[in-house]
N, C-alpha and C positions, 0 to 999 in steps of 0.2 A: 089599761090604756096608759101609755107613756108618751108624754109630749115634751120635747126638748127644743128650746128656742135659744140659739146662740147669736142672734142678730144684735141684740142690745149689748151694752157693756158688761152687765152681769148676767150670767146664764140663768134661765128660768126653767125649772123642771116641775111638771105636774104628774103625779102618780096617783092611781086609784087606791083607795084604802085597802082593798083586798090584796094588792100587789106591793104594799108598803114594806112588809117584812123582807121579801126577796130583794127589793130595791136597796134597802139599808144594808143587807148582807153584801150585795155586789158592789155598792158604792164604797162601803167601808174597806173592802178588800182592795179596791182600786186606790183609795187614799193611802192605805198602809204601804202599798207597793211603791207609790210615788214619793213617799217621805222617808226613804231609807237613810238619808243623811241626818235625820233628827233622832235616830235610835241612840240609846245610851251606849257608850263605849265601855267595853269590859277592860278596865285599866290593869287588872291583875293579869289577864291573859296577855295583854300587850307587853307588860313588863317581863313576863316569863319568856315570851318570844324573843325579846331583845337580849335577855340573859343567855338564851340558847344560842343566839347568833354570835355573841361574844365568845361563848364556849367553843363553838365550831371554828371560829377564827383562830383561837388559841391552839386548837387541835391541829390546825394546818402547820403551825410552827413546831409544835412538840413532836408530832408523830408523822414523819415522812413515810410515804409508801415504799416498801422495799420490793424491788423487782427480783423475784427468784424463780427458778424453774428452768427447764431446758429450752434452748432456742429452737431445736428441731425435735420432732417426735412427739411422744405422749406428753401432754401438759403444755403444749405450745399456745393453745387458745387462752389458757389461764394466764400465762406470761404476757401475752399480747394485751389482755384486759388490764393487767397490772401496769404495763408500760403506758397505756393510754390514761389510766387513772393518775399515774405519777406525773405525767405531762400536764394534765388538767390541774392537778394540785399545785404544780410549780407556777403555772400561769395565774392561778388564783392568788398565790402568795405574792407574785410580782405586782399584780393589779392592786392588792391590798396595801403593799408597801408604797406604791406610787400614790395611792389615795391618801394614806397617812402623811406622806411627805408634803403633798399639796395642802392638806389640812394644817400641818405645822407651819408651813410657809404663810398661809393666810392668817394665822393667829399672830405670827411674829410681826 
C-alpha cells in the first residue's frame, strides 16, 4: 500500500514494509534524475575539450581547404563538397575574427 499526501506543506508518504525496498529503488532513481546539476564535473575532460576547440580554431587559419577537381564530368560532386566546405570554413573564420575583435575591444 502506498499513500501519498501532498496537501500539507511537507509531503507525507506511507509505504508498507514489504514494498519498502522497491520504493527506495524508485525514489532513489527519481532523486538522482532530478539532481543532475549537483554531479561532480570532470574538469580534466572540460580542459581537454577546450584545448581541442582552440586547436580546431588554429586549424582554420593554418589549413585552408583547397578546391581541386573538374567543374564538369567525373569528380564534380567531390568538388562541390569542397566548395561548400571552403565557404563554411571562410564564414567560420570571419565569425571568429569578428568575435576576437569584439573581445579585444571590450578589454581595451
